[in-house]
C-alpha positions as CSV (number, residue, x, y, z in Angstrom):
1,M,0.0,0.0,0.0
2,T,1.2,3.5,-0.8
3,Y,0.7,6.1,2.0
4,H,-0.1,9.6,1.0
5,G,0.7,11.1,4.4
6,W,2.0,10.3,7.9
7,Q,-1.5,9.8,9.3
8,Q,-2.3,7.1,6.8
9,Y,0.8,5.3,7.8
10,L,-0.1,5.7,11.5
11,A,-3.6,4.4,10.7
12,S,-2.0,1.2,9.3
13,V,0.2,0.9,12.4
14,M,-2.9,1.4,14.7
15,L,-4.7,-1.4,12.9
16,E,-1.8,-3.7,13.7
17,V,-1.9,-2.5,17.3
18,C,-5.6,-3.2,17.5
19,S,-5.1,-6.7,16.3
20,A,-2.8,-7.3,19.3
21,I,-4.6,-5.3,22.0
22,D,-8.2,-5.6,23.0
23,E,-8.5,-2.8,25.6
24,M,-9.7,0.5,24.0
25,D,-8.0,2.6,26.8
26,H,-4.6,1.2,25.8
27,I,-5.3,1.7,22.1
28,G,-6.2,5.3,22.8
29,R,-3.1,5.9,24.8
30,I,-0.9,4.4,22.1
31,A,-2.6,6.6,19.5
32,D,-1.8,9.7,21.7
33,L,1.8,8.6,22.1
34,I,2.4,8.2,18.4
35,G,0.4,11.2,17.3
36,F,-2.5,9.4,15.5
37,L,-5.3,12.0,15.2
38,H,-8.1,9.8,14.0
39,V,-8.9,7.7,17.1
40,D,-12.7,8.1,16.9
41,E,-12.7,7.1,13.2
42,L,-10.5,4.1,14.2
43,F,-13.0,2.9,16.9
44,A,-15.9,3.4,14.5
45,H,-14.1,1.3,11.9
46,L,-13.4,-1.4,14.4
47,R,-17.0,-1.6,15.4
48,Q,-18.2,-1.7,11.7
49,S,-15.6,-4.2,10.4
50,G,-15.5,-6.5,13.5
51,T,-17.5,-9.3,11.8
52,L,-15.7,-9.3,8.5
53,Q,-13.4,-12.0,7.5
54,G,-10.8,-12.8,4.8
55,E,-10.7,-10.6,1.8
56,Q,-13.6,-8.5,3.0
57,W,-11.7,-7.7,6.2
58,E,-8.5,-6.8,4.2
59,T,-10.5,-4.6,1.8
60,A,-12.1,-2.8,4.8
61,Q,-8.7,-2.2,6.4
62,D,-7.2,-0.8,3.1
63,E,-10.3,1.5,2.6
64,F,-10.0,2.8,6.2
65,V,-6.3,3.7,5.7
66,A,-7.0,5.3,2.3
67,G,-9.9,7.3,3.8
68,I,-7.7,9.0,6.5
69,S,-7.1,12.6,5.6
70,V,-3.5,13.5,5.0
């Protein structure tokens, strides 16, 4: 994936963090520490894509990252 700005890269990083950590408080603190500005959008995305699997899940992740304003 090609990133068009730092926040898109951080969105990708935060998706990886979310796959390893379940506690929203920890996710929010990590986002603050690395300067990710789209935490509300991230949490909304996680709620919406939580039941997706396989290729649908991967597509949703890519669309989320691409939709982050740069």
